[in-house]
Structures are given as structure tokens and as C-alpha cells.
N, C-alpha and C positions, 0 to 999 in steps of 0.2 A: 695759721689755720686754726679755727675754733675747735673746741672739744667735740661739738656736734659734727663738724665737717670731717674730723679725723675718724670718728665712729662710723660715719657713712662710708668713708673710704675703705675701712676695714671690712664692713659688711659687703661692699661691692667686690672686694678681693676674695672673700671666702668661697664663693661659687667657682671662681677661676682656679683657686688652689685645690679645691675638692675635685674638679674635673681633671686637673693635671695628675692628681694622685690616682684617680681611677684609670687614667690612660696608661700610666707606668707604675703600677703598684709594686712591682718587683724591685724597681730602682729607688723606691722611696726609703730613706734611712729610718731605721727603728732605734738605733742607739749610736751615740757619739762618745768616743773615749779620747780625751785630749782634742786633737784636731782631726782625728780619723773617724769617719762615719762608716757604719756597717749597714748594708741594705737589707730589706726584707728578703729579697731574692737570694742573697748570699746565705743568710741564716737558714731560710727554708730549704735551700739546696742541701746544706749539711744535715739538717733534720731528716730529710727524705732519705739520704744515703745511709744514715745510721739506723733508721727504722727498717729500711729494706734489709739490712744485715741482721737485725734483731728478729724480725718477723718473717724472714726468708721469702720476701715477695708478697706475703699476704697483707691484707688491709689492716693497718694498725688502728686500734680504737682511738677516739678523739682525746680521751684522757691521757693516753700514752703520747700522743702527738704534742699535747700541751706541755707535758712533763719534759719531753725531750727538747722542745723548743727552749724552755727555760734553762735546761742543762747546757745546751749549746751556747746560749747567750752568756751564762756564767763563765764558761770556758773562754769565750771570745773576749769578754771584758777583762777577766783576770789576766789572761795572756797578754793583752795589749797594755794594761797598766804595768805589769812587770817588765815588758819589753821597753817601755818608756823609762822606767827606773834603771834598767840595765844600761840603756843608752846614756842616761844622765850620769851614772856612776862610772861608766867606762869599763864595765865588767867584761873580761876576755874569757871566752869558753876554752876549756881544756881540750887540746887537739885530740888526745887519745879518746876522750869521751865522745867528741864529735864524729871521729872516724868509726867508732864502734856503733854509735846510734845510727849513723847514715847507712852503714852496711846492713845492720839489722832491718832497717826500714825498707831498703832496696830488696833484700831477700824475701821479706814477708809480702811486700806488694807484688813482686814478680811471681812468687809462687801462687798467688791468688788470681793472676791474669790468665785468661784462656790462651792468649798468643805469646805470653811470657815476654812481651815487648815493653820494657820499662820506659824507654825513650818515648814511645808513642803515648804511654800513659801520662808522662810528664807534660807533653804537648797538649793533650786533651784537658788536663787540669789547669793549664795556663802557666806552667812552670818551665824554666830553662834549667839546665844542669847547675848553673851558677845560683839562680834564685832558690832552687831546692836545697843546695848546700847552705845558703844563707839562712834558710828556714830552720835547718837542723842546728846551725850555730846558735840562733836565737833561742831555740828550745833548751839547749844545753846550758847556755848562759843564764836563762831564767831559772832553771832548776838549781844551778849553783847559788844564785842569789837567794832563792827561797830557802835553801838549806842553811845558808848563813843566818838568815833571820830566825828560822825555826828548825834547828838541827833535828835529825831523826833520833828518837829516844833510844838509849842503850837497852840491851836486854836486862831484865831485873835479876838481881842476885838471888841465891837460894834463900837467904835470910829475908829478903823483901817478899818473896813468894809465901814463905811460912807466916810472916807477919800479917799478910793479907788474908790468909786462910784463918788465922786465929781471930782476926778483927771482923770477919764477915761470916759467922756460922750459918746465918739464914740462907746464904747462897749455896750451901753444900749440905743438902738433906741426908740424913742417915736412915735408910729404910731397906737396905740390901738390894735395891733395884739396880739394873744395869741398862745401858743404852749403847748403841753403836750402829754398824752398817753390815748388811748381809748380802751375799750373792748366793742364789740357789738355782739349781737346775733340776727340773722334774725328772723322775724316773718311774717307769711303768713296771709293775710286778712281773709282767711277761717279757720284759727286755732281757736280752742275753747278758751273761756275766761279762763278756768282753765289752759290750756297749756301756755298761755301768762303770767298768774300769776306765774306759776312755773318758767318760764324763768326770770321773774322779781325778784323773791326771790333768784334765783341763783346769779344774778348780785349783789343784795343787800348783799348777804353773802360774795361775793368776796370783795366788798368794805369794809365790816366790818373787814375782815381779815387784810386788809392793814391798816385800821385806828388804830387797836390795836397792830400793829407791828408784826403780825404773818406771814405775807406774803409780797412779793415784787410785786407791781402792774405789772411790765413788765413781770415777770415770769408767773403771772396769765394770762396776755394777750396772751403770747405765747402758753399757754395750752388751754385756753377757748374761745378766740375770734374767730369769724367767718371770720375775716380778714386773707386772705391767706398769707399775708406778716408778720403777727404778730410774727410768730415763729422766724423770723430773726430780726425784728425791735422792738419787745416788745410793739407793738401797737403805736409806735411813730407817732404823727401827727405834720407835719411841721407848722411853723407860718401861721396863717390865721386870717382874720377879722370875728368875730362872726356874724356880720350882713350879711356877704356873705353866710353864711350857713342857715340863716333864723331866725325867731322869737323864735323857740323852743331852738336853741342853745344859742341865746342871753340871753334868760331868765334863762336857766340852769347855764350858766357861770357867769351871773351877781350875782348869789347868793353865790359864793364861792371866797375864796382868794387863792393866790398861795400856793401850797402844800396841798390843799384840793381836795376832790373828789365830783363830782356832785351826786345828787340823780339820780335814773334811769329815763331816759326820752326816749320817742319814737319819731322817725322821719324817714320817708321814708322807712318803712318796717324794721326798726331796733330798738332794745332796746339797749341803750347805757349808759355807765358810763365813765366819763372823769376825769382824774387826771390833774389838772392845774399845769404846771411846770413853766410857764412864762406869764406875762402880761405886755406888753410894753406900759405902760401908763405914764412913766416918774417919777413914785413914787419909792422912795428907797425901800420900803417894798416889792414891786412887784418883785424886782430884787435881793433881799437879798440872796436867795439860789445860784443864778448865781455868785454873788460877792464872796460868801464863797468859791465856787469851784475855781474861778480865783485865789484868794489869796492863798488858800492851794496848788494849782498847782505851783504857783511861789515859795512858800516856799519849796516845795518838790524838785523842780528843783535846788534850791540853795543847798539843802542837798545832792542831787545826785552829784552835781559838787564837793562837798567836798569829797565824797566817791571816785569819779573817780580820783581826784588828789592824794588821799591817796593810792589807789591801784596802780597808776602809780609809786609812790614812792616805794611801796613794790615790784613792778616788777623790778625796778632798783636794789633794795636791794638783792633779792633772785634770780633774773634772770628768764626770760621767753624766750624760744626759739621755734619758729615754723618751722617745717620741710616741711610743705605743705601749699601753699598759699590758697588752697580751704578751709583750716581750720583756717585761720588767720583773726580774727575780727579786726575792726579798734580800735585804742586806745581810741577814744571818747566813744565807747560802753562799755569799761571795767568798771564794777561797776554798770551798769544799772540794773542788776538783783540782786544786793547785798543789804541786809538790808531792804527789803520791809516789811512794817508793816503787821503783821499777822491778 
């Protein structure tokens, strides 16, 4: 067949292929990993489920849909690449880890089901007990292999934290400002003493829960604080100078260290407890939590770079082909969702 004849044949086929794609767009593959193809319908279904959870049934903006779509594709591609490598290397998942994860998943899913019927849920999702168990085994084996390639970084030593503090003075300003999280409850001057005492006991109880590790301060702020923004911010208070808020604040904050919570104090019609997250006084101890976050973030970034490089190698080894640009993430993002510590 001549080159012209071949070109004409292709041109004749194009309308047929386009029509087939329009008839069954959900079944049209958008990405192929190794020999496995993933359809637009499968990806979009996962996107829809995740957005429904995130936006609680409300319409998600198009930008969020596009971002979630790429995130789902990244997960699917990374997961399939690692599954293929697990299969090739014969990695066996630890039974204890499989049992633990399977139980946790069953409990979590069942608790969210209106009828609490896990068996019906599996059937609806297209799983059998055996295939669900195999899915959990694959997940555990993938995590084991990812951890071998890029182990979780150890906690930094005290010397490493101090060295980071000394080497990065610009990250730790010295201006006597503080920052943290607050929970406050409004009180009216006309309220009875008993009512004020009840509100005080409520705040004391919340602080106690945090101190003994039974609750997170920010979650409590979102639920109990009279601050209308607390649901979004967790009661975050941006850096400020205590003296600017007055003697009551200066006294309350002067009694605690970073990481501690004030006693209940009253100021301007509010009963308040404040969790001190930072005190910019130039002392290492005041910045230690921040330093720990910085160093752990740097170590985790290094670990993620190892995973990205490894996955790019697996992509070359097994082959990844995208059929639709709207479903194609950047190579730099491949691996960003893999191997996160549970």
C-alpha cells in the first residue's frame, strides 16, 4: 500500500474512532500502566467519590475537579507500578500488618455505612471477600517495598536540632512576639456567677483533655470556640506582642512555656484558654517545636525525592502511556502520594 493510500485509510478510520469514543467515553482508556488500562469512567468515579466526601455533597469548583483528577491518576499509576514491582520481586506482605490494616479498613467503612452492612458494600464496589483481602495484601506489600527503597527518616537528635537553629537564624526572628491557638467563650456582664463558673469549668475540661493527650486543641477550638473562624483555622492566632493585648494576656502567657496551655482567664467579655505554639524571644527552647517541624519536613522531602526517582525508573521499566492530556500529571508529582506514614 502506498503512503497516500495509508494516509487515506487513517483519515477514514478517524471518524469511526471518534464516534466510538463518543458512544462509550466512560470505557475509553485514559492511562495504561504495563499491560493494564484504566478507563475514564473508573478514574472519574473515584474523583466523584472523593469530592463528594470533601465538599459534603456540594458542587465542587472545576479547578478542584481537575486537581483531584490528577491526584487520583498519580495514585493509580504509582500504585500499579509498585504492584508490578512487588510481583516481579516476589515481596510477601507481613501477615500481622495485613490483618491489622484489613480490620481497620473494615471498621472504618462499616462505621460510615448507614446500614452497617459491609458485605453489601463489597458487592456494590465489585469486590468479594477474597479480592478485598488480596487488595489489602497488595497495599501492605507495596508499602513494605516503598519503605525498603526510601526508609522513613529517624527523629533528629538534640544536637542536630541545635545545629539547625544555629545555622538558620533568619527562620527564627527575635521580637518577643508569640503565636498559638485560642478557644474563647463569650460572657455577658449580666450573666449569673454560676453560669460563668460553668463556662470556666468547660474550658478547664477542654484544656485537661489536651494535656493528657485525649484531644487535639485545634479540633476542640473548631467545635467549642465562639470564634466564627475557628472551624476553619482551629483557633489560630497570628503572631502578636502580648503587651499589645494588655496586662491580662501578658500575665497569662508569662506563666507558660511553648507547648503549654494557659489557665482560663477573662478579658473583654471573653473567657479564654491559649495554647502557646511559639515565643520569639531568641531562645532555642522557645523554637524547638518549629525546628523539629523544619528538620522533619526536609528529611521527608529527601525521602519523597528518592521515591519519585524510583517510580520514574519503574515507569521506564514497565511503561506508562497517557491517552488524554487532561489525565496526565507532571513527572515531578509521581510518587508524592506513595509511602506516606500511616
